[in-house]
N, C-alpha and C positions, 0 to 999 in steps of 0.2 A: 574213840567213836562216841556220838549221843545215841543214847538208848532211843529206839524209835517208838512212837505213840503206840500204846496199847490199843488193840482193836483196829489198826489200820491193815486192811486186807488187800490181797492181790484183786486184780480186777478181771472180768470175764464177759463174754457177749451174753445178752439175754436170750431168753429161749425164743423169742419171735423175732430175733435177728434184727431188732431195731434199736436198741439201748445197750449200754454198759451197766453191768451190776457187779456188785461185791461179790466174793466167793462163796457167801451164804446166800446169794440170791436177791438181797436188798438192793434197792434202786441206788444209782449213782449218778449225780448230775455233774458233767464235766463243765465247769466255768474256769475258763483258762486265762492266763495273762501271758504275753510274748515277753519274756526277758532274755532275748537270744544271746546277749553278751554277759550273762550273769556270772558264768564260771571264770571269765577272763578280767572282767572289770573291777570286780567287788572284792574287800577283803572279808574276812569272817565277821567282823562287826557290822560292816555295812549290808552283807548278805542276810544276817539275822534280822536286822532291821526292815529290809526289805519283805522277806519272807512272814516276819510277824505282822506286818501291816496288811499285807495282802490276804492272810488268813483271816484277820480280823474283818475285812470286806467281804468276806463270804467266798473267795475264790477256793477252788480245789486242786487246781492244776497250773503248774507253771512250765512253760515252753522254753527251753534254753539249749544252747549248742555247744557240744563237747569240743569241736574243732570249729571256732566261731569265724565270724566273716571277716574279721580282720587278717592281713597277710601274716602267716605264723613265722615267716623268714624274719620278721622285724618285732611282731609283738609278744609279750610275756605277760602273764597274769600279775595280781597285785604283789605277789611275793617274787617275781622275777623268774618264775618257772614257765618253760614252753611244754606243750602236750607231747611233742614227738622229737626224737634225735634225728640226726641227718646220717643218710645212708652214704655209700661209697661213692656216689656222684655228687655229694655235697649238698643234697635237696633233703627236705623234711621227708621221713619215711614212715608211711601209716603202720607199717609192720614193726616199727621200733618206738614203742610208748616209752616215754621219759620216766622211768621208775625211780624214784629217790633212793639213795643210799645212805647208810650210816645215821637213820634217825633224821633226816632232811624233811622237811615238809614240801614236798613235790607237787607239781600240777594236779596229779590224780587223787592225791590225798586231799586237796582243796575241794575237787569234784565230790569225793567221798563225802566230805564234812557237809556241803551243801546239800546234797541228796538226803544225807541223815537228818540234818536241821530241818529240813521240808517236812520229813516224816514226823520229826516232833511236834510240828505245828499241824500236823493232819493233812498236808499237801502231797500230792503226786508231782513227780517231775516226767513231763514229756520230753524226752532227751533226743535231740538230733546227734547221731553219731559225727556228723560233719555237716557243714554249710554246703550248698549245691555247687557253688563254683569250684569246688575241688574235684568235682567230676566232670562238670561242663562249665567252664569259665563264662561263655556267653557275655557277661559284664562283671564288672567288679574285679578285685584284686587277684583271685584264685590263689596259688597256681594249681591247676589241674595235676593232682598227683595220685588218684587211684586208678587201677586196673581191676580187673574181676580176681587176680591173684592176691593183691595186697588188700583189697577190700575184703576178702575171705579171712586173711589172717587178722586183720583188725577188727572185724565184726566178731570172730570167735573169741578173741582176748576180751572184747567189750563185754559180750554177752556172759561170759565167765565170771568177770569181775564183778558184775551185778546181779548175778543169778538169785541171790537170796534177799535182793532189795525188793519188798512187796509193793512200793511206792514209785513205780517206774512203768513208763509206756515208752516203746520206740517210735521214733518218728523219722523216717527214711526221708531222702531227697533234700530239699532246702532252697525253694525260691529259684530253681533253674529249670527250664525245659530239657526232657529226656528226648532227644531228638535223632539218635541212632542206636544202633544195636549195641554199640560199646558203652552208652550211657546206661541203657537198659539192662545190661550184663553186669556192670558194677552194682547197679542197685539191688538186683536180684542176689548176687553173689554175697553182698553184705546182709541182706536180709535172712537168708538161709543160714549163714553162719552166726549170725546173732541168735537166731532160734536153736541151733544146734548148741551154741554156746551157754545158753540160759535155760536150756531144756523145755523151751516153749513157756517159760514163767510169765511173759509179759505180752501184752496186746502190742500190736504193730500197725501202724498206717505210713502215709506218706504225703509229705507237705510239697504242693506243686507251686508253679509260679503262677504270678498275678492272673486272675481271670479264669482259671483252670481248675480242674479236679484229679485227685489221684486216680479216679475210676477212669480216666483217659488211657493211662498207660498200664494199670495194675488191678483193675477190677475183679478180674477172675483168677488173680493169683492166690494161692493158698495162704501164703503169709500174710496178705493183706487184711486185716480183721475189720477195718472200719474206712470210709472213705473220709477226706478232709479236702474240703475246697479252699481256695484262698480268693474271696471275692475281690479284695485288693482296694486300691486307694483313688480310682478314677470316681468322677462324678456320677451320681445316679445309677449306681449300681443296684440292681434287683437281686439281692442274693438269695431270697426266697425261691426265685425261679430255678438257681443252680441247685439248690437243696431238693425242689421238686423234682428235677430231672434225676438227680442220683437216687432219691427216695423210691423212684420207679423200676431202678435196675434189678435184673436177676442175675445170679441169686440176690435176695435182699441183704444189705449190710448196712450197718449204722453209719450216719453220716453228720457232720457238723461243718461249720464255718471256722476254720483254724486261723485265719487271719482276714477281718474284715477292715474297714476304713478305721484307721486310728485317731483316737481324739488327738486335736492339736497337730494333725498332719496336714501339710499343705494339699489341698484338693487337687488331684492330677499331677503331683509333685511339682506344682509352681505355686509359689507364696502370693503371687499377684490374684490367684484364685480365691484367696481366702483359705481358713482351715477348717477341717471338720470339728464338730464340737460335740458335747454330750448327747444332743438330741441324735446325731447321727450314730454315734456308738449305741444309743438304746434302740433305736429303730432298727439296726442292723442285728442285733441280739433277738428281739422279739418276733422279728419278721421270720428269721431263719427257724427260730424255736418252734413257733406256731405252724411252720411249714413242714416239721417233722424231723427237724435236727434233734439229736439226743443230748446236746450240750452246746456250748458257744464260747468262742475265746474273744476277750477283749483286748485291747492293746494300746499303748499310748507312744507316740512318736519319739519322746525323750526318754522313755524308759527303756524300750528295747535295745538301745545302744550304751545305755547308763551315762547320759550327757552330764557333764560336771561345769562345762563353759558355755552358756546359752550363746546363740546367735540368730540372724535372721531366718534361718532354716528350722533349727531346732531351739524352740523360743523359752525354754526353761530348763533347770537342773532336773535331773532323776527324783531327787528328794522331793522337790515341789511338786513333781507331777504325781507321785503316789497319792496326793489328796484331791486329785482334779474331780470335778463333778460326775463324770461318766464312771469314773472308777468306783467312786462310792455308791452309785446307784446301781452298780452290778449286784450289790447284796439283796435288793429289791427283787431282781431277776432270780436269783437263787430263792429268795423266800416265796415267791409266786409259784415257781415251776414245782417245788417240793411241797406246796402247801396240799395238794391233791394228788390223787394216786397217778404215778408217771408212766408205768409200763404198758397201759391199755390206752394210752392217749394217743391221737391220730390227727393228722391234720385233715380238715373237711371244709372245703370252699363251697360244699353244696348247701351249708347252713345260711349263705348270704342269699337274700332276694336279688340284690344288684351290688356291684362293686364300682369303684372309681378306678380313673385311670391315673397314671403317673404317681406323683408324691403322696396322694390320698387314699392309695390303694389299701385295702383292708385284708388281713389275714386271720383265719379261724382255725381252732382246734378243738377237740372235744375228747372226752372220756365217756364212760358209760353213764355218767351222772353229773357231768360238769362241762363247761365250754369256756373257752377264753377267745375273744376277739379283740385284735389290736386295731385302734384307729389312729394312724400317726399323725393326722392333724385335727382330730377331735371332730371329724363329720360324723354325722349320723349314721347308726348302723341298723340296716333292715334285715330281720331274719325269718327264717322258717323255723317255727316251734314245733316240737312234738317228737324230736329224735331223742332227746335225753329222757331219762326215766324220770316218773313222778308226775303227778298231776298238777303240781305247781312248782315253779321256780323261782328260787330267792335272788335278787338282782343285785349286784354291787359295781359300782365303778372302782378301778384300780388305779392310782396315781403313780406311774413309774418314776417320776421325779422325787418324791417323798416316801413312797411305800405305804401310803395311807390308803383306806378304803372307805367309800362313801356308800352306805346302805340305802337302797331304793325300794324296799318291801318286796312284796311277792306278785307274780303275774301267773295267770293260766298258762299252762303248757300245751298250748295248741293256737293253729292258724300262723298269721303273720304279724309282726309287731315291730316297729321302728322306736330305737333307743337312742336318746339324744345325749352325748356326753356333757359334763358341767361346763365345760368351755372349749374354744376352738381356736386354731391358730398354730404356725408352724412349731412353736415350743410346746403346744397343748396336745400332746398324745396322751391318750386314754387306752385303759384295757377293760371292756366289759366281761364281767364274770357272771356267769348263770349257774346256779346249783341246784339239783333235785332238793326242793326245800325240805323234804324228808331226811336228807342226809346229814343235816346239822353240822356243817363245815364250818369252821371259824373264819374270821377274816386272816389273810396271810400274814 
């Protein structure tokens, strides 16, 4: 095993139930990547390359599936090992994990290696115990294999195995609707068993199917620590609306978009519609975060399945996709969001004198002494001042493409005022930064 990075703490919910924080109370920004097939597809050297690169790009969480999307009756990992043994009926049995014997390097040894290697790079693993088609096939390969009984056995074993790993968050579900009592029963049994197995050591959420939120099925469940939406891969999704809806729920729980439109994913799953680009990935991040999300997950269409042979639908290898512009620009998201106090920041559309409809819509958030307003197309921003502390406000424009800030001096903190971004156009998104001039914040 690789020694975990010193100082990597377990995570908990903040006192105001809006954020995730470290054990010592310091803020934690969830900046995730969907590497769903990481455990299955990559060998040790490839996994190390992937994790090292994502850590360098400012990511903090890697979302990956223990029982991946590929049919386990056929698929093995990079070392020829499968996660489950077959039961008496000849089918893969969730209550029979394949534990290596006599010094062999088993499937779960490889999962251990990747979890520990992630910790080495300061990364947390958002682990899905299974993809959702093993609970409700709906579409995809399946097979459905979980009952409440074997889900409890598997969950207890999995929770116990990773009880002492600090860099872990459980993500139940997995992109399938929970449409009846049996589906919900399986998820609840697995959640409760995970919690019993790990002694409550790790936070827990649920990954819903596209256009949905975990709140629909599980908001009031005690095991659900925070909500996750999947805004998905259709055109013109306003993910900030979904975040706003969950932000208003009672009891309050943190919320984030755990699967927005992926960079280089066909729009609406059809290549004839073109592909989402870096601007789409940036917009999904800033709109969700400024609407009250405690973090955000980026994704690339060729990274989640770890593509090695490109085609018309998956247009590059996972290795080439690691350096795509949207992925590189996530470090600027991290830099901005952590540059000012995080835990008292709230969404606040009342700052806007007026807003635009459609693709030009603005999203605003603020703390006590600072505010961020996102303009997706570089349209002017008209604001009501006097809400932030201080008699004067320091004005900057933050470029989400480069991470550079343009200082525009100070203005009086009163009345209404219009701020015009340095440029406008579909690719010319800008963030207006306002700070109490006496706070003396530096540029992100």
